C-alpha positions as CSV (number, residue, x, y, z in Angstrom):
1,M,106.1,86.4,94.7
2,K,107.1,86.9,91.0
3,G,108.7,90.2,92.0
4,R,110.9,88.3,95.0
5,I,112.1,85.8,92.4
6,G,112.9,88.4,89.8
7,A,114.8,90.6,92.5
8,G,116.6,87.4,93.6
9,V,117.8,86.5,90.2
10,M,118.9,89.9,89.5
11,A,120.9,90.0,93.0
12,I,122.5,86.9,92.1
13,L,123.6,88.0,88.6
14,L,124.6,91.2,90.0
15,A,126.7,89.6,92.5
16,F,128.3,87.3,89.8
17,Y,128.9,90.4,87.7
18,L,130.6,92.0,90.6
19,V,132.8,89.2,91.3
20,L,134.0,89.1,87.9
21,V,134.6,92.9,87.6
22,G,136.6,92.6,90.9
23,W,138.6,89.8,89.6
24,R,139.5,91.8,86.5
25,A,140.2,94.9,88.8
26,L,142.8,92.7,90.7
27,L,144.6,91.6,87.3
28,F,144.7,95.2,86.2
29,L,146.2,96.2,89.6
30,Q,148.9,93.5,89.3
31,S,149.9,94.7,85.9
32,G,152.1,97.4,87.3
33,E,151.2,99.9,84.5
34,P,150.1,103.2,85.4
35,V,147.2,102.9,83.0
36,G,146.4,99.2,84.0
37,I,146.4,100.3,87.8
38,A,144.0,103.6,87.2
39,I,141.7,100.8,85.5
40,G,141.9,98.6,88.3
41,V,140.9,101.1,90.7
42,A,138.1,102.4,88.7
43,L,136.9,98.8,88.4
44,L,137.1,98.4,92.2
45,I,135.1,101.3,92.9
46,L,132.3,100.3,90.6
47,P,131.5,97.2,92.2
48,V,131.5,99.0,95.6
49,I,128.8,101.3,94.1
50,G,127.0,98.3,92.8
51,V,126.9,96.7,96.1
52,W,125.7,99.5,97.8
53,A,123.0,100.3,95.3
54,L,121.7,96.5,95.6
55,V,121.7,96.7,99.5
56,L,119.5,100.0,99.3
57,E,117.0,98.3,96.8
58,L,116.7,95.0,98.5
59,T,116.4,96.8,101.8
60,F,113.6,99.2,100.5
61,G,111.9,96.3,99.0
62,T,112.0,94.1,102.0
63,R,110.6,97.0,104.3
64,S,107.9,98.0,101.8
65,A,106.9,94.6,101.7
66,R,106.7,94.4,105.4
67,L,104.4,97.4,105.4
68,V,102.0,95.8,102.9
69,R,101.7,92.8,105.2
70,L,101.1,95.1,108.0
71,L,98.2,96.7,106.0
72,E,96.8,93.8,104.7
73,A,96.6,92.0,108.0
74,S,94.9,95.0,109.7
75,G,92.4,95.2,106.6
76,E,93.6,98.8,105.9
77,L,95.2,98.0,102.3
78,P,93.3,100.0,99.7
79,V,91.5,97.8,97.2
80,E,92.1,98.4,93.8
81,T,89.1,99.2,92.0
82,L,90.5,101.2,89.2
83,P,90.3,100.2,85.6
84,I,93.2,98.8,84.3
85,R,94.9,98.7,80.9
86,A,96.1,95.6,78.9
87,S,99.5,96.1,80.5
88,G,98.1,95.6,83.8
89,R,98.9,99.1,84.8
90,P,95.9,101.4,86.1
91,V,94.2,104.0,83.6
92,R,96.2,107.0,84.4
93,D,92.9,109.5,84.4
94,A,91.2,107.3,86.9
95,A,94.4,107.0,89.0
96,D,94.5,110.8,88.8
97,A,91.0,111.1,90.0
98,D,91.6,108.8,92.8
99,F,94.5,110.6,94.0
100,P,93.2,113.5,96.0
101,Q,91.6,111.2,98.6
102,Y,95.2,109.8,99.5
103,R,96.9,113.3,99.4
104,D,94.3,114.8,101.7
105,A,94.7,111.8,104.1
106,V,98.3,112.8,104.4
107,D,97.5,116.3,104.9
108,A,95.2,115.5,107.8
109,A,97.6,113.1,109.6
110,P,101.2,113.9,108.5
111,E,102.5,111.5,111.0
112,D,100.6,108.4,110.1
113,W,102.8,106.0,108.1
114,K,99.7,104.3,106.6
115,A,98.6,107.4,104.9
116,W,101.9,107.9,103.6
117,F,102.1,104.3,102.1
118,R,98.6,104.7,100.5
119,L,99.8,107.9,99.0
120,G,102.7,106.0,97.7
121,L,100.6,103.5,96.3
122,A,98.4,106.3,94.7
123,Y,101.3,107.9,93.3
124,D,102.5,104.6,91.5
125,A,99.1,104.2,90.2
126,A,99.3,107.6,88.8
127,G,102.6,106.8,87.1
128,D,104.9,108.8,89.3
129,R,107.4,106.4,90.7
130,K,109.8,108.9,92.0
131,R,107.0,110.5,94.3
132,A,105.7,106.9,95.0
133,R,109.2,105.7,96.4
134,G,109.8,108.9,98.4
135,A,105.9,108.7,99.9
136,I,106.8,104.8,100.6
137,R,110.3,105.8,102.1
138,T,108.6,108.3,104.3
139,A,106.1,105.6,105.6
140,I,108.9,103.3,106.3
141,T,110.5,105.9,108.3
142,L,107.6,106.9,110.3
143,E,106.6,103.1,111.3
144,R,110.3,102.4,112.1
145,A,110.0,105.5,114.4
146,A,106.7,104.4,116.0
147,A,107.9,101.0,116.7
């Protein structure tokens, strides 16, 4: 729940920022000066990129949370048994030792979204966020294709 509130607050702040930047862009465009128009165009492009990134992140978060609920409802969500550091993150060596079982499950069933999602959780526990997000994206794609 704390993550959702944080994401919501950040989305609202980003939307507020984008409105302010858009307003400034219009003012620059109305200046009539070539430099002002160039700055205005640049300021219009940046909010579009910001909205695109925000939509992608919120969509990813919503879809991955849905998969967590599906796994939890079926009792297939892995139970965290790894020792954790004071920061709340798993101890990396323990996560690395736990990782092969999830990799092997994906190798055995590459079309199983549940295996891919668990692999994503294992990557995240091992501190590899880029691969974790990639595995979870694969799980989302496979689950949507199966539905």
